C-alpha positions as CSV (number, residue, x, y, z in Angstrom):
1,W,107.0,121.9,104.2
2,A,103.8,123.7,104.0
3,N,101.9,121.8,101.5
4,A,101.1,118.1,101.1
5,A,100.2,116.0,98.0
6,S,99.1,112.5,97.7
7,G,101.3,111.4,94.6
8,N,99.4,108.0,93.6
9,A,95.4,106.8,93.9
10,Q,96.3,104.7,96.4
11,T,97.2,107.8,98.6
12,S,94.2,109.8,100.0
13,C,94.5,113.4,100.8
14,P,93.9,112.9,104.5
15,F,96.9,110.9,104.6
16,A,99.2,113.0,102.4
17,I,98.3,115.9,105.4
18,A,98.6,113.4,108.2
19,V,102.1,112.3,107.1
20,Q,103.4,116.3,106.9
21,A,102.1,116.7,110.0
22,A,103.9,113.5,111.3
23,Y,107.1,114.7,109.5
24,V,106.6,118.0,110.7
25,T,106.3,117.0,114.4
26,V,109.8,114.7,113.7
27,L,112.0,117.7,112.5
28,G,110.6,120.0,114.5
29,S,112.1,123.9,113.5
30,A,115.2,122.1,111.4
31,A,115.0,124.2,108.6
32,T,116.0,121.8,106.0
33,A,115.6,118.5,105.3
34,P,118.4,115.6,106.5
35,A,120.4,114.0,103.9
36,T,119.3,110.3,105.5
37,P,115.5,109.4,105.2
38,V,113.6,109.9,108.2
39,A,111.1,107.2,109.3
40,V,107.2,108.6,110.1
41,T,104.2,107.1,111.6
42,A,101.0,108.4,110.6
43,H,97.1,107.5,110.6
44,S,95.2,106.4,107.8
45,T,91.3,107.8,108.4
46,V,90.6,105.5,106.0
47,T,91.7,102.3,106.8
48,N,91.8,103.1,110.3
49,K,95.5,101.9,110.3
50,D,98.8,103.2,111.1
51,Y,101.2,103.3,108.6
52,V,105.4,103.7,108.8
53,M,106.5,106.1,105.9
54,S,110.2,106.7,104.5
55,C,110.9,110.4,104.1
56,V,114.0,111.7,101.6
57,G,114.6,114.7,99.7
58,D,113.7,118.2,100.2
59,Q,111.5,120.5,97.3
60,P,110.0,118.4,97.6
61,V,110.5,115.4,100.1
62,T,109.2,112.3,98.8
63,C,107.6,109.8,101.4
64,T,107.0,106.1,100.4
65,G,105.4,103.4,102.6
66,G,102.3,102.1,104.0
67,N,100.1,100.3,101.5
68,N,102.1,101.5,98.2
69,A,101.3,104.9,99.3
70,V,103.5,108.3,98.0
71,V,103.3,111.7,99.7
72,Y,105.2,114.8,98.3
73,L,106.1,117.4,100.8
74,Y,107.0,120.9,99.9
75,G,106.9,124.3,100.8
76,G,106.6,127.3,98.1
77,S,107.0,125.8,94.4
78,A,107.9,122.5,93.9
79,T,110.5,121.5,91.7
80,F,109.6,117.6,90.5
81,T,112.1,115.6,88.1
82,P,111.1,112.7,86.4
């Protein structure tokens, strides 16, 4: 999960990076994403608030929550499916 991307107009790049950092902190050195959703709390420098995000999947991990935010986390090449 070396890369982060904002998934919609409601999500700033700095927030996507904050979600990535929170996700990595929660998972520690785990090599794969768990099958169940992972809840992380990330701080937005835009709103100056903390938001809870629910992250699920692998390559990319999709995190949703906050104020309709969407963040994608991936390592290497991401495979996005519609």
